mmCIF file of the C-alpha atoms, coordinates in Angstrom:
data_MODEL
# 
_entry.id   MODEL 
# 
loop_
_atom_site.group_PDB 
_atom_site.id 
_atom_site.type_symbol 
_atom_site.label_atom_id 
_atom_site.label_alt_id 
_atom_site.label_comp_id 
_atom_site.label_asym_id 
_atom_site.label_entity_id 
_atom_site.label_seq_id 
_atom_site.pdbx_PDB_ins_code 
_atom_site.Cartn_x 
_atom_site.Cartn_y 
_atom_site.Cartn_z 
_atom_site.occupancy 
_atom_site.B_iso_or_equiv 
_atom_site.pdbx_formal_charge 
_atom_site.auth_seq_id 
_atom_site.auth_comp_id 
_atom_site.auth_asym_id 
_atom_site.auth_atom_id 
_atom_site.pdbx_PDB_model_num 
ATOM 1   C CA . MET A 1 1   ? 9.969   33.646  29.528  1.00 0.00 ? 1   MET A CA 1 
ATOM 2   C CA . ALA A 1 2   ? 11.896  30.585  27.940  1.00 0.00 ? 2   ALA A CA 1 
ATOM 3   C CA . ARG A 1 3   ? 10.534  28.884  24.918  1.00 0.00 ? 3   ARG A CA 1 
ATOM 4   C CA . LYS A 1 4   ? 9.693   25.287  25.093  1.00 0.00 ? 4   LYS A CA 1 
ATOM 5   C CA . PRO A 1 5   ? 12.001  23.029  23.120  1.00 0.00 ? 5   PRO A CA 1 
ATOM 6   C CA . LYS A 1 6   ? 10.621  21.210  20.317  1.00 0.00 ? 6   LYS A CA 1 
ATOM 7   C CA . LEU A 1 7   ? 10.461  17.481  20.604  1.00 0.00 ? 7   LEU A CA 1 
ATOM 8   C CA . THR A 1 8   ? 10.900  14.816  17.880  1.00 0.00 ? 8   THR A CA 1 
ATOM 9   C CA . LEU A 1 9   ? 9.541   11.183  17.972  1.00 0.00 ? 9   LEU A CA 1 
ATOM 10  C CA . VAL A 1 10  ? 12.488  8.868   17.793  1.00 0.00 ? 10  VAL A CA 1 
ATOM 11  C CA . ALA A 1 11  ? 12.884  5.129   17.371  1.00 0.00 ? 11  ALA A CA 1 
ATOM 12  C CA . ALA A 1 12  ? 14.454  3.193   20.187  1.00 0.00 ? 12  ALA A CA 1 
ATOM 13  C CA . SER A 1 13  ? 13.576  0.042   22.062  1.00 0.00 ? 13  SER A CA 1 
ATOM 14  C CA . LYS A 1 14  ? 10.608  2.009   23.013  1.00 0.00 ? 14  LYS A CA 1 
ATOM 15  C CA . PRO A 1 15  ? 9.526   5.156   20.944  1.00 0.00 ? 15  PRO A CA 1 
ATOM 16  C CA . GLN A 1 16  ? 10.303  8.287   22.837  1.00 0.00 ? 16  GLN A CA 1 
ATOM 17  C CA . LEU A 1 17  ? 10.356  11.871  22.436  1.00 0.00 ? 17  LEU A CA 1 
ATOM 18  C CA . LYS A 1 18  ? 13.724  13.904  22.409  1.00 0.00 ? 18  LYS A CA 1 
ATOM 19  C CA . LYS A 1 19  ? 14.606  17.464  22.265  1.00 0.00 ? 19  LYS A CA 1 
ATOM 20  C CA . ARG A 1 20  ? 15.877  18.705  18.754  1.00 0.00 ? 20  ARG A CA 1 
ATOM 21  C CA . ALA A 1 21  ? 19.473  19.728  18.586  1.00 0.00 ? 21  ALA A CA 1 
ATOM 22  C CA . LYS A 1 22  ? 20.687  22.811  16.638  1.00 0.00 ? 22  LYS A CA 1 
ATOM 23  C CA . ARG A 1 23  ? 22.476  20.689  14.169  1.00 0.00 ? 23  ARG A CA 1 
ATOM 24  C CA . ASP A 1 24  ? 19.450  18.748  13.255  1.00 0.00 ? 24  ASP A CA 1 
ATOM 25  C CA . TRP A 1 25  ? 18.076  19.348  9.790   1.00 0.00 ? 25  TRP A CA 1 
ATOM 26  C CA . SER A 1 26  ? 15.924  22.141  9.082   1.00 0.00 ? 26  SER A CA 1 
ATOM 27  C CA . LYS A 1 27  ? 12.439  21.883  7.753   1.00 0.00 ? 27  LYS A CA 1 
ATOM 28  C CA . ALA A 1 28  ? 13.756  23.368  4.405   1.00 0.00 ? 28  ALA A CA 1 
ATOM 29  C CA . LYS A 1 29  ? 16.509  20.673  4.082   1.00 0.00 ? 29  LYS A CA 1 
ATOM 30  C CA . ALA A 1 30  ? 14.120  17.913  5.085   1.00 0.00 ? 30  ALA A CA 1 
ATOM 31  C CA . ALA A 1 31  ? 11.494  19.320  2.467   1.00 0.00 ? 31  ALA A CA 1 
ATOM 32  C CA . LYS A 1 32  ? 14.229  19.515  -0.285  1.00 0.00 ? 32  LYS A CA 1 
ATOM 33  C CA . PHE A 1 33  ? 15.562  15.960  0.416   1.00 0.00 ? 33  PHE A CA 1 
ATOM 34  C CA . LEU A 1 34  ? 12.077  14.434  0.347   1.00 0.00 ? 34  LEU A CA 1 
ATOM 35  C CA . THR A 1 35  ? 10.953  16.420  -2.812  1.00 0.00 ? 35  THR A CA 1 
ATOM 36  C CA . VAL A 1 36  ? 14.145  15.222  -4.853  1.00 0.00 ? 36  VAL A CA 1 
ATOM 37  C CA . LEU A 1 37  ? 13.703  11.727  -3.347  1.00 0.00 ? 37  LEU A CA 1 
ATOM 38  C CA . ALA A 1 38  ? 10.021  11.684  -4.734  1.00 0.00 ? 38  ALA A CA 1 
ATOM 39  C CA . GLU A 1 39  ? 11.237  13.038  -8.040  1.00 0.00 ? 39  GLU A CA 1 
ATOM 40  C CA . THR A 1 40  ? 14.193  10.733  -8.578  1.00 0.00 ? 40  THR A CA 1 
ATOM 41  C CA . CYS A 1 41  ? 13.687  7.698   -6.279  1.00 0.00 ? 41  CYS A CA 1 
ATOM 42  C CA . ASN A 1 42  ? 17.404  8.153   -5.611  1.00 0.00 ? 42  ASN A CA 1 
ATOM 43  C CA . VAL A 1 43  ? 18.827  8.792   -2.199  1.00 0.00 ? 43  VAL A CA 1 
ATOM 44  C CA . SER A 1 44  ? 22.318  9.726   -3.480  1.00 0.00 ? 44  SER A CA 1 
ATOM 45  C CA . GLU A 1 45  ? 20.776  12.458  -5.713  1.00 0.00 ? 45  GLU A CA 1 
ATOM 46  C CA . ALA A 1 46  ? 18.487  13.626  -2.869  1.00 0.00 ? 46  ALA A CA 1 
ATOM 47  C CA . VAL A 1 47  ? 21.374  14.087  -0.325  1.00 0.00 ? 47  VAL A CA 1 
ATOM 48  C CA . ARG A 1 48  ? 23.640  15.788  -2.974  1.00 0.00 ? 48  ARG A CA 1 
ATOM 49  C CA . ARG A 1 49  ? 20.754  18.330  -3.902  1.00 0.00 ? 49  ARG A CA 1 
ATOM 50  C CA . SER A 1 50  ? 19.797  18.833  -0.295  1.00 0.00 ? 50  SER A CA 1 
ATOM 51  C CA . LYS A 1 51  ? 23.543  19.261  0.879   1.00 0.00 ? 51  LYS A CA 1 
ATOM 52  C CA . VAL A 1 52  ? 23.341  16.753  3.607   1.00 0.00 ? 52  VAL A CA 1 
ATOM 53  C CA . PRO A 1 53  ? 25.691  13.817  4.239   1.00 0.00 ? 53  PRO A CA 1 
ATOM 54  C CA . MET A 1 54  ? 24.309  10.283  3.350   1.00 0.00 ? 54  MET A CA 1 
ATOM 55  C CA . THR A 1 55  ? 24.882  9.053   6.805   1.00 0.00 ? 55  THR A CA 1 
ATOM 56  C CA . VAL A 1 56  ? 22.950  11.934  8.344   1.00 0.00 ? 56  VAL A CA 1 
ATOM 57  C CA . ALA A 1 57  ? 19.857  11.168  6.077   1.00 0.00 ? 57  ALA A CA 1 
ATOM 58  C CA . TYR A 1 58  ? 20.038  7.392   7.015   1.00 0.00 ? 58  TYR A CA 1 
ATOM 59  C CA . ARG A 1 59  ? 20.324  8.279   10.639  1.00 0.00 ? 59  ARG A CA 1 
ATOM 60  C CA . ARG A 1 60  ? 17.503  10.653  10.611  1.00 0.00 ? 60  ARG A CA 1 
ATOM 61  C CA . ARG A 1 61  ? 15.418  8.063   8.917   1.00 0.00 ? 61  ARG A CA 1 
ATOM 62  C CA . LYS A 1 62  ? 16.160  5.522   11.776  1.00 0.00 ? 62  LYS A CA 1 
ATOM 63  C CA . MET A 1 63  ? 15.710  8.035   14.519  1.00 0.00 ? 63  MET A CA 1 
ATOM 64  C CA . ASP A 1 64  ? 12.775  10.137  13.458  1.00 0.00 ? 64  ASP A CA 1 
ATOM 65  C CA . ALA A 1 65  ? 9.509   8.388   12.924  1.00 0.00 ? 65  ALA A CA 1 
ATOM 66  C CA . ALA A 1 66  ? 7.812   11.169  11.100  1.00 0.00 ? 66  ALA A CA 1 
ATOM 67  C CA . PHE A 1 67  ? 10.691  11.619  8.618   1.00 0.00 ? 67  PHE A CA 1 
ATOM 68  C CA . ARG A 1 68  ? 10.840  7.854   8.012   1.00 0.00 ? 68  ARG A CA 1 
ATOM 69  C CA . ALA A 1 69  ? 7.199   7.853   7.138   1.00 0.00 ? 69  ALA A CA 1 
ATOM 70  C CA . ALA A 1 70  ? 7.686   10.745  4.760   1.00 0.00 ? 70  ALA A CA 1 
ATOM 71  C CA . TRP A 1 71  ? 10.695  9.015   3.148   1.00 0.00 ? 71  TRP A CA 1 
ATOM 72  C CA . LEU A 1 72  ? 8.590   5.890   2.470   1.00 0.00 ? 72  LEU A CA 1 
ATOM 73  C CA . GLU A 1 73  ? 5.754   8.208   1.059   1.00 0.00 ? 73  GLU A CA 1 
ATOM 74  C CA . ALA A 1 74  ? 8.334   9.875   -1.315  1.00 0.00 ? 74  ALA A CA 1 
ATOM 75  C CA . ILE A 1 75  ? 9.564   6.259   -2.427  1.00 0.00 ? 75  ILE A CA 1 
ATOM 76  C CA . GLY A 1 76  ? 5.906   5.342   -3.046  1.00 0.00 ? 76  GLY A CA 1 
ATOM 77  C CA . ILE A 1 77  ? 5.463   8.460   -4.979  1.00 0.00 ? 77  ILE A CA 1 
ATOM 78  C CA . ALA A 1 78  ? 8.590   7.944   -7.192  1.00 0.00 ? 78  ALA A CA 1 
ATOM 79  C CA . TYR A 1 79  ? 7.772   4.318   -7.799  1.00 0.00 ? 79  TYR A CA 1 
ATOM 80  C CA . SER A 1 80  ? 4.345   5.396   -9.068  1.00 0.00 ? 80  SER A CA 1 
ATOM 81  C CA . ARG A 1 81  ? 5.899   8.054   -11.354 1.00 0.00 ? 81  ARG A CA 1 
ATOM 82  C CA . LEU A 1 82  ? 8.278   5.288   -12.693 1.00 0.00 ? 82  LEU A CA 1 
ATOM 83  C CA . GLU A 1 83  ? 5.382   2.822   -13.214 1.00 0.00 ? 83  GLU A CA 1 
ATOM 84  C CA . LEU A 1 84  ? 3.555   5.373   -15.372 1.00 0.00 ? 84  LEU A CA 1 
ATOM 85  C CA . MET A 1 85  ? 6.605   6.238   -17.412 1.00 0.00 ? 85  MET A CA 1 
ATOM 86  C CA . LEU A 1 86  ? 7.257   2.665   -17.959 1.00 0.00 ? 86  LEU A CA 1 
ATOM 87  C CA . LEU A 1 87  ? 3.644   1.944   -19.014 1.00 0.00 ? 87  LEU A CA 1 
ATOM 88  C CA . ASP A 1 88  ? 3.926   4.902   -21.488 1.00 0.00 ? 88  ASP A CA 1 
ATOM 89  C CA . ARG A 1 89  ? 6.905   3.388   -23.004 1.00 0.00 ? 89  ARG A CA 1 
ATOM 90  C CA . ALA A 1 90  ? 5.336   -0.021  -23.123 1.00 0.00 ? 90  ALA A CA 1 
ATOM 91  C CA . PHE A 1 91  ? 2.202   1.319   -24.890 1.00 0.00 ? 91  PHE A CA 1 
ATOM 92  C CA . ASN A 1 92  ? 3.662   4.097   -27.078 1.00 0.00 ? 92  ASN A CA 1 
ATOM 93  C CA . GLY A 1 93  ? 7.176   2.806   -27.615 1.00 0.00 ? 93  GLY A CA 1 
ATOM 94  C CA . VAL A 1 94  ? 10.514  4.902   -27.830 1.00 0.00 ? 94  VAL A CA 1 
ATOM 95  C CA . GLU A 1 95  ? 11.375  6.828   -30.803 1.00 0.00 ? 95  GLU A CA 1 
ATOM 96  C CA . LYS A 1 96  ? 14.513  5.669   -32.426 1.00 0.00 ? 96  LYS A CA 1 
ATOM 97  C CA . VAL A 1 97  ? 16.493  7.363   -34.981 1.00 0.00 ? 97  VAL A CA 1 
ATOM 98  C CA . ILE A 1 98  ? 18.342  5.208   -37.718 1.00 0.00 ? 98  ILE A CA 1 
ATOM 99  C CA . ARG A 1 99  ? 21.095  6.972   -39.758 1.00 0.00 ? 99  ARG A CA 1 
ATOM 100 C CA . ARG A 1 100 ? 21.913  5.513   -43.008 1.00 0.00 ? 100 ARG A CA 1 
ATOM 101 C CA . LYS A 1 101 ? 25.257  5.621   -44.637 1.00 0.00 ? 101 LYS A CA 1 
ATOM 102 C CA . ASP A 1 102 ? 24.048  8.218   -47.204 1.00 0.00 ? 102 ASP A CA 1 
ATOM 103 C CA . GLY A 1 103 ? 23.119  10.605  -44.155 1.00 0.00 ? 103 GLY A CA 1 
ATOM 104 C CA . SER A 1 104 ? 19.509  10.293  -44.378 1.00 0.00 ? 104 SER A CA 1 
ATOM 105 C CA . GLU A 1 105 ? 17.572  9.445   -41.226 1.00 0.00 ? 105 GLU A CA 1 
ATOM 106 C CA . GLU A 1 106 ? 14.437  7.259   -40.524 1.00 0.00 ? 106 GLU A CA 1 
ATOM 107 C CA . ARG A 1 107 ? 12.505  7.568   -37.331 1.00 0.00 ? 107 ARG A CA 1 
ATOM 108 C CA . MET A 1 108 ? 10.750  4.511   -35.957 1.00 0.00 ? 108 MET A CA 1 
ATOM 109 C CA . ARG A 1 109 ? 8.939   3.416   -32.635 1.00 0.00 ? 109 ARG A CA 1 
ATOM 110 C CA . GLU A 1 110 ? 10.742  0.723   -30.826 1.00 0.00 ? 110 GLU A CA 1 
ATOM 111 C CA . TYR A 1 111 ? 8.678   -1.440  -28.237 1.00 0.00 ? 111 TYR A CA 1 
ATOM 112 C CA . SER A 1 112 ? 10.465  -3.289  -25.506 1.00 0.00 ? 112 SER A CA 1 
ATOM 113 C CA . ASN A 1 113 ? 9.077   -6.869  -25.076 1.00 0.00 ? 113 ASN A CA 1 
ATOM 114 C CA . GLN A 1 114 ? 10.892  -7.188  -21.856 1.00 0.00 ? 114 GLN A CA 1 
ATOM 115 C CA . LEU A 1 115 ? 9.371   -4.110  -20.480 1.00 0.00 ? 115 LEU A CA 1 
ATOM 116 C CA . GLY A 1 116 ? 5.803   -5.311  -21.433 1.00 0.00 ? 116 GLY A CA 1 
ATOM 117 C CA . LEU A 1 117 ? 6.373   -8.721  -20.060 1.00 0.00 ? 117 LEU A CA 1 
ATOM 118 C CA . THR A 1 118 ? 7.595   -7.274  -16.716 1.00 0.00 ? 118 THR A CA 1 
ATOM 119 C CA . LEU A 1 119 ? 4.547   -5.116  -16.451 1.00 0.00 ? 119 LEU A CA 1 
ATOM 120 C CA . LEU A 1 120 ? 2.179   -7.973  -17.175 1.00 0.00 ? 120 LEU A CA 1 
ATOM 121 C CA . LYS A 1 121 ? 3.754   -9.922  -14.373 1.00 0.00 ? 121 LYS A CA 1 
ATOM 122 C CA . MET A 1 122 ? 3.429   -6.888  -12.034 1.00 0.00 ? 122 MET A CA 1 
ATOM 123 C CA . HIS A 1 123 ? -0.345  -6.432  -12.907 1.00 0.00 ? 123 HIS A CA 1 
ATOM 124 C CA . ARG A 1 124 ? -1.469  -9.994  -13.498 1.00 0.00 ? 124 ARG A CA 1 
ATOM 125 C CA . GLU A 1 125 ? -3.134  -10.422 -10.079 1.00 0.00 ? 125 GLU A CA 1 
ATOM 126 C CA . THR A 1 126 ? -4.917  -6.980  -10.460 1.00 0.00 ? 126 THR A CA 1 
ATOM 127 C CA . ALA A 1 127 ? -6.172  -8.013  -13.943 1.00 0.00 ? 127 ALA A CA 1 
ATOM 128 C CA . MET A 1 128 ? -7.312  -11.521 -12.649 1.00 0.00 ? 128 MET A CA 1 
ATOM 129 C CA . GLU A 1 129 ? -9.360  -9.813  -10.008 1.00 0.00 ? 129 GLU A CA 1 
ATOM 130 C CA . ALA A 1 130 ? -11.068 -7.579  -12.469 1.00 0.00 ? 130 ALA A CA 1 
ATOM 131 C CA . ASP A 1 131 ? -11.941 -10.570 -14.511 1.00 0.00 ? 131 ASP A CA 1 
ATOM 132 C CA . SER A 1 132 ? -13.243 -12.437 -11.672 1.00 0.00 ? 132 SER A CA 1 
ATOM 133 C CA . GLU A 1 133 ? -15.953 -9.722  -10.590 1.00 0.00 ? 133 GLU A CA 1 
ATOM 134 C CA . LEU A 1 134 ? -19.066 -11.383 -9.304  1.00 0.00 ? 134 LEU A CA 1 
ATOM 135 C CA . ALA A 1 135 ? -22.178 -11.160 -11.351 1.00 0.00 ? 135 ALA A CA 1 
ATOM 136 C CA . PRO A 1 136 ? -24.896 -8.738  -9.803  1.00 0.00 ? 136 PRO A CA 1 
ATOM 137 C CA . GLU A 1 137 ? -27.289 -11.593 -9.277  1.00 0.00 ? 137 GLU A CA 1 
ATOM 138 C CA . ASP A 1 138 ? -24.519 -13.541 -7.147  1.00 0.00 ? 138 ASP A CA 1 
ATOM 139 C CA . VAL A 1 139 ? -23.932 -10.411 -5.166  1.00 0.00 ? 139 VAL A CA 1 
ATOM 140 C CA . ASP A 1 140 ? -27.684 -10.172 -4.397  1.00 0.00 ? 140 ASP A CA 1 
ATOM 141 C CA . GLU A 1 141 ? -27.726 -13.690 -3.327  1.00 0.00 ? 141 GLU A CA 1 
ATOM 142 C CA . ILE A 1 142 ? -24.867 -13.398 -1.102  1.00 0.00 ? 142 ILE A CA 1 
ATOM 143 C CA . ARG A 1 143 ? -26.144 -10.229 0.351   1.00 0.00 ? 143 ARG A CA 1 
ATOM 144 C CA . GLU A 1 144 ? -29.457 -11.877 1.149   1.00 0.00 ? 144 GLU A CA 1 
ATOM 145 C CA . ARG A 1 145 ? -27.733 -14.799 2.846   1.00 0.00 ? 145 ARG A CA 1 
ATOM 146 C CA . LEU A 1 146 ? -25.798 -12.621 4.908   1.00 0.00 ? 146 LEU A CA 1 
ATOM 147 C CA . VAL A 1 147 ? -28.757 -10.496 6.096   1.00 0.00 ? 147 VAL A CA 1 
ATOM 148 C CA . LYS A 1 148 ? -30.602 -13.559 7.119   1.00 0.00 ? 148 LYS A CA 1 
ATOM 149 C CA . LYS A 1 149 ? -27.539 -14.910 9.030   1.00 0.00 ? 149 LYS A CA 1 
ATOM 150 C CA . LEU A 1 150 ? -27.149 -11.544 10.844  1.00 0.00 ? 150 LEU A CA 1 
ATOM 151 C CA . GLN A 1 151 ? -30.900 -11.552 11.636  1.00 0.00 ? 151 GLN A CA 1 
ATOM 152 C CA . ARG A 1 152 ? -30.362 -15.011 13.360  1.00 0.00 ? 152 ARG A CA 1 
ATOM 153 C CA . LEU A 1 153 ? -27.470 -13.798 15.264  1.00 0.00 ? 153 LEU A CA 1 
ATOM 154 C CA . LYS A 1 154 ? -29.449 -10.751 16.466  1.00 0.00 ? 154 LYS A CA 1 
ATOM 155 C CA . LYS A 1 155 ? -32.185 -13.040 17.493  1.00 0.00 ? 155 LYS A CA 1 
ATOM 156 C CA . ARG A 1 156 ? -29.863 -15.270 19.460  1.00 0.00 ? 156 ARG A CA 1 
ATOM 157 C CA . ASP A 1 157 ? -28.261 -12.379 21.208  1.00 0.00 ? 157 ASP A CA 1 
ATOM 158 C CA . GLU A 1 158 ? -31.729 -11.091 22.191  1.00 0.00 ? 158 GLU A CA 1 
ATOM 159 C CA . GLU A 1 159 ? -32.720 -14.504 23.401  1.00 0.00 ? 159 GLU A CA 1 
ATOM 160 C CA . GLN A 1 160 ? -29.454 -14.774 25.536  1.00 0.00 ? 160 GLN A CA 1 
ATOM 161 C CA . GLU A 1 161 ? -29.975 -11.429 27.135  1.00 0.00 ? 161 GLU A CA 1 
ATOM 162 C CA . ALA A 1 162 ? -33.495 -12.273 28.004  1.00 0.00 ? 162 ALA A CA 1 
ATOM 163 C CA . GLY A 1 163 ? -32.665 -15.837 29.246  1.00 0.00 ? 163 GLY A CA 1 
ATOM 164 C CA . PRO A 1 164 ? -31.576 -16.848 32.795  1.00 0.00 ? 164 PRO A CA 1 
ATOM 165 C CA . PRO A 1 165 ? -27.854 -16.115 33.596  1.00 0.00 ? 165 PRO A CA 1 
ATOM 166 C CA . GLY A 1 166 ? -25.243 -18.811 32.750  1.00 0.00 ? 166 GLY A CA 1 
ATOM 167 C CA . LEU A 1 167 ? -27.340 -20.108 29.811  1.00 0.00 ? 167 LEU A CA 1 
ATOM 168 C CA . ARG A 1 168 ? -25.160 -20.259 26.693  1.00 0.00 ? 168 ARG A CA 1 
ATOM 169 C CA . SER A 1 169 ? -26.508 -20.052 23.268  1.00 0.00 ? 169 SER A CA 1 
ATOM 170 C CA . ASP A 1 170 ? -23.382 -20.297 21.285  1.00 0.00 ? 170 ASP A CA 1 
ATOM 171 C CA . ALA A 1 171 ? -23.929 -23.861 20.240  1.00 0.00 ? 171 ALA A CA 1 
ATOM 172 C CA . PRO A 1 172 ? -25.343 -24.478 16.763  1.00 0.00 ? 172 PRO A CA 1 
ATOM 173 C CA . ARG A 1 173 ? -29.068 -24.176 16.540  1.00 0.00 ? 173 ARG A CA 1 
ATOM 174 C CA . GLU A 1 174 ? -31.689 -25.613 14.203  1.00 0.00 ? 174 GLU A CA 1 
ATOM 175 C CA . GLY A 1 175 ? -31.095 -24.412 10.703  1.00 0.00 ? 175 GLY A CA 1 
ATOM 176 C CA . ASP A 1 176 ? -27.503 -23.539 10.924  1.00 0.00 ? 176 ASP A CA 1 
ATOM 177 C CA . PRO A 1 177 ? -25.700 -26.582 9.118   1.00 0.00 ? 177 PRO A CA 1 
ATOM 178 C CA . GLU A 1 178 ? -27.316 -25.685 5.770   1.00 0.00 ? 178 GLU A CA 1 
ATOM 179 C CA . GLU A 1 179 ? -26.245 -22.004 6.256   1.00 0.00 ? 179 GLU A CA 1 
ATOM 180 C CA . ARG A 1 180 ? -22.623 -22.936 6.825   1.00 0.00 ? 180 ARG A CA 1 
ATOM 181 C CA . ASP A 1 181 ? -21.887 -22.241 3.120   1.00 0.00 ? 181 ASP A CA 1 
ATOM 182 C CA . GLY A 1 182 ? -19.064 -24.827 2.651   1.00 0.00 ? 182 GLY A CA 1 
ATOM 183 C CA . GLY A 1 183 ? -17.222 -23.890 5.806   1.00 0.00 ? 183 GLY A CA 1 
ATOM 184 C CA . ALA A 1 184 ? -15.662 -26.477 8.115   1.00 0.00 ? 184 ALA A CA 1 
ATOM 185 C CA . ALA A 1 185 ? -18.034 -29.203 9.297   1.00 0.00 ? 185 ALA A CA 1 
ATOM 186 C CA . ALA A 1 186 ? -18.855 -29.200 12.884  1.00 0.00 ? 186 ALA A CA 1 
ATOM 187 C CA . PRO A 1 187 ? -17.860 -32.065 15.027  1.00 0.00 ? 187 PRO A CA 1 
ATOM 188 C CA . GLY A 1 188 ? -20.590 -34.877 14.414  1.00 0.00 ? 188 GLY A CA 1 
ATOM 189 C CA . ASP A 1 189 ? -21.496 -33.530 10.902  1.00 0.00 ? 189 ASP A CA 1 
ATOM 190 C CA . GLN A 1 190 ? -18.943 -35.772 9.307   1.00 0.00 ? 190 GLN A CA 1 
# 
């Protein structure tokens, strides 16, 4: 009984499945490549350590959707590790040894202003979002208005289902303009 060939999803004008060739990467080579890529964020180092040609790695990324997804995930992991390392350096500095002419040494911490400014730029939007959190009473008011609006919509749907066919109830009804909450004015409201 012949074994079914394993298929790989490949990129083309239309995604398709193709039979794997014997010269394709083994799972072990792919795992090694992706592990090194996640550790170093360096494709050259990953191909060197996994012993595959650079062109083969890029071709596989182009042709194999699962490998491409794993590649992107490895790069994401590497960037997260790099960001954590840079944050540590920005907060804790880097130890610098100063040697004097008399042979004595002094150790000090050096902090990079450029690194700190770069990290501030990267996280400015996140910090602004954290500062602009809504007060609990605002959240309650918004929730209450949404519930009322949903109840009106439900009532409309029920009326429309119960009404004669062909009757449309998508036109604004009484009470809608004040519930619009700063949205665009309906024609005639201007």
